[in-house]
C-alpha positions in Angstrom: 0.0 -0.1 0.0 1.5 3.3 -1.2 0.0 6.7 0.6 0.4 10.3 -0.2 -0.5 13.0 2.3 -0.9 16.8 1.3 -2.6 19.6 3.0 -5.4 21.7 1.5 -5.8 24.7 3.6 -7.0 23.0 7.0 -7.9 19.6 5.4 -5.6 16.8 5.1 -5.8 14.7 1.9 -4.6 11.2 2.0 -4.6 9.2 -1.4 -4.3 5.7 -1.4 -2.3 4.6 -4.5 -2.4 1.2 -4.5 -5.0 -1.6 -3.3 -5.7 -2.0 0.4 -6.0 -5.4 2.0 -7.2 -5.8 5.4 -3.7 -6.5 6.7 -2.4 -3.1 5.8 -5.7 -1.2 6.4 -4.8 -1.8 10.4 -1.5 0.5 9.2 -4.0 3.0 7.3 -6.2 3.1 10.3 -3.0 3.9 12.8 -2.0 6.4 10.4 -5.3 8.0 10.4 -5.4 7.8 14.4 -2.1 9.6 14.4 -3.3 12.4 12.1 -6.5 13.0 14.3 -4.5 13.0 17.5 -2.0 15.3 16.1 -5.1 18.1 15.4 -5.6 17.2 11.7 -9.3 16.5 12.3 -10.5 16.9 8.8 -9.4 14.3 6.4 -10.5 13.5 2.9 -9.3 9.6 2.1 -9.1 9.2 -1.5 -9.1 5.8 -2.7 -7.5 5.6 -6.2 -7.5 1.8 -6.6 -11.1 0.4 -5.8 -11.3 -2.4 -8.2 -10.3 -5.4 -6.4 -11.4 -4.5 -2.4 -12.0 -7.2 -0.2 -15.4 -7.3 1.5 -13.8 -6.6 4.8 -11.9 -3.5 3.9 -15.1 -2.1 2.2 -16.8 -2.9 5.8 -13.9 -1.0 7.4 -14.1 2.0 5.0 -17.9 2.1 5.7 -17.5 2.6 9.3 -14.5 5.0 9.3 -16.7 8.2 9.9 -17.5 6.6 13.3 -13.8 5.9 14.0 -13.2 9.5 13.0 -15.9 11.1 15.1 -14.7 8.9 18.3 -11.2 11.2 17.8 -13.2 14.4 17.2 -12.5 14.4 13.6 -14.3 14.3 10.1 -13.7 12.1 7.4 -14.8 11.6 3.9 -14.1 9.0 1.3 -13.3 9.7 -2.5 -13.6 7.5 -5.1 -14.5 7.5 -8.5 -15.7 4.1 -8.6 -19.7 4.0 -8.5 -19.2 0.1 -7.5 -17.3 1.2 -4.4 -19.8 3.8 -3.4 -22.8 1.5 -3.5 -20.8 -1.6 -1.7 -19.9 0.9 1.1 -23.3 2.2 1.5 -24.7 -1.3 1.7 -22.7 -1.9 4.6 -23.4 1.4 6.3 -27.1 1.4 7.1 -28.0 4.3 7.6 -25.1 5.7 5.4 -22.8 7.4 7.7 -19.8 7.9 5.8 -19.7 10.5 3.1 -18.1 9.0 -0.3 -17.8 11.7 -3.0 -16.5 11.4 -6.6 -13.6 14.0 -6.4 -11.4 15.4 -4.1 -12.5 18.9 -4.6 -16.1 18.1 -3.8 -14.8 16.5 -0.6 -12.9 19.4 0.4 -16.0 21.6 -0.3 -18.2 19.3 1.6 -15.9 19.4 4.7 -15.7 23.3 4.4 -19.5 23.5 4.0 -19.8 21.2 7.4 -17.7 23.9 9.3 -19.7 26.9 8.1 -23.1 24.9 9.2 -21.3 24.1 12.5 -20.3 27.7 12.7 -23.7 28.9 12.4 -25.2 26.7 15.0 -22.7 27.7 17.7 
């Protein structure tokens, strides 16, 4: 599994550039946990290779938002794969993790969430 991390304003964008299996997913989750604990509480997880993901990995992706919220963070998935989107939504009932088609839309989504929360507080 190859990862690339970059910053877009206050949002961390983590790209998964190779297929993820359940074994290296644990490494990914530990990395996400470290990012959240270091104050990077808005993360876009871009899954570039979604063709051959194991159902256990899809299930873990579907509940990543719960994991993020436990660490006071927000996480959005990005995948161009409509198949992955449908599989993630099937595991997450009701859908809890947002999954969007582009990084730009995911960043916009997180910024919109921030402005909505700012209006409430």
